[in-house]
Steps between C-alpha positions, in 0.01 A plus 500: 500500500684180568554334836836326495470490121227238517184697433455801276145621452299218650380441854642267763384390839633321803282328757540473873275368774474747783557379850196497723444484871139393453361164591533198274133534409582814298675461164829679450479803275718476192647824366696573185726778382441545129732719295377698202747651253453796270744582221791300362841460667658759270256774602629742763143569614400133542344415834359212702223476758475234770147405608404322821216257435302270724418167338139449592164557338502871568460750217674780684823313571590368157630675187250430223583518127317829448734663752800375303351646181426836663845517661669439165297781344598736782865414437473558127319831554726601792568847358130578552509382863810674630403789725127416487265422786378142456245297695450125457154372590465145635877475487543164675869418462535836321736411216380781262514760777848392606626531142346848484680593823832369368473715185441814703126527570349608832293188573204421725420129534148404609306189585214399726510662843346176629810302405784634717722204408499615136591856598776369726634284217514813281710679762742209524529483122565874476776469761648205314514702177620818674214715372294748695131452420200613702278208603128567535209275591182558298159338504284523188216743553638632829679823422671688781674837502832338408358351182319817400822701532690283250595667172679234292617574148504129415275228645613139459296184545560138399177301458317789663149566367397861456276654761426841641836504682687517170273774368538702819880477489509606134272793572720612789794564266426646153685312228562191714481151355405148613716215367384144553600155379249218519433143396228542240266211575170653392572723200507873442125542541529469880804729516334773295177465696691570822676800350175647378341435837768699684554774243834378361639453150786294359785695338736206440453123470790255474521126482754395763685283250572808287742648754597224744854356461493145367629357828203648687238455229571128496375472859160654425201274445194665355414839358654792690444859406599843623304819463546865587181668615403863553184679593246532223510874428134510396394356834732728695342802334153366564347257740804392703601855589161556661510180704551507874727244665206282621348510152830388351514207740153366430470618139148639536490741207270482202780599265714201594218252456419645159865480396535139612175417324634657181816290529298182554336553161838549331698224671342222296678620184822309448727467201455142385855485368656648815286387795718694746407837349190671629347716226333835537176578318526570128303823536791676671792493251708741709465300819828315550496158657659517844540127535 
């Protein structure tokens, strides 16, 4: 969607220094309004999202590239988001969640309950974009009644590592899915290790450059990937179904340790011609590679 005919599918930002009544010893806080466009000017369903950012070394107040990748995927898969209940974990400036809200999803945006300024920034950004999202503060490993009552159909997370929170949310709603985009700095072996650890499996893997518009792909530096993750059905039928909530949090089950140990023996096998592809053992011809 263009803005005055100048920008079509790229992103634009404007910068302003906020006024401050603080003393001269405190630096002024610089904020930006960055605009993100989805769809070309000829599309009737094209949309734009305006993000409020704070220009300081603060992970929760800046839109990182993985969020841009995930938001673009949400836009392209918008038919699957309309009418769904969506939660974004570690949302920060919440670009993917805001896109989901604009295409018709019922969205819950979450970030650390210890960072009220991030949650407040989410509220201001939602108001700016005229979307009605629920804002929730969460702290990893501290689950209250509000968290346990969530039943999302889609869980989003940009640069969010998998932990028991993701598994719990997927278990709470049969058939739900976790979609995450991340900057792949350490290879698939770490990603698959984490999925095995928390009883998850990959059902789709995409290189970000395979679906990002050229104007957005040109701004990415590094290797960005997106995966769709579901519960591992074998684990759901077995060990994970028998686990209590405390056991899920600390991971103290023999079955999990055995499974991770089994993976550790397999993870050293890589295709020499395609170093990105993690291979499964040759003794299981019907076992499809999930990553």
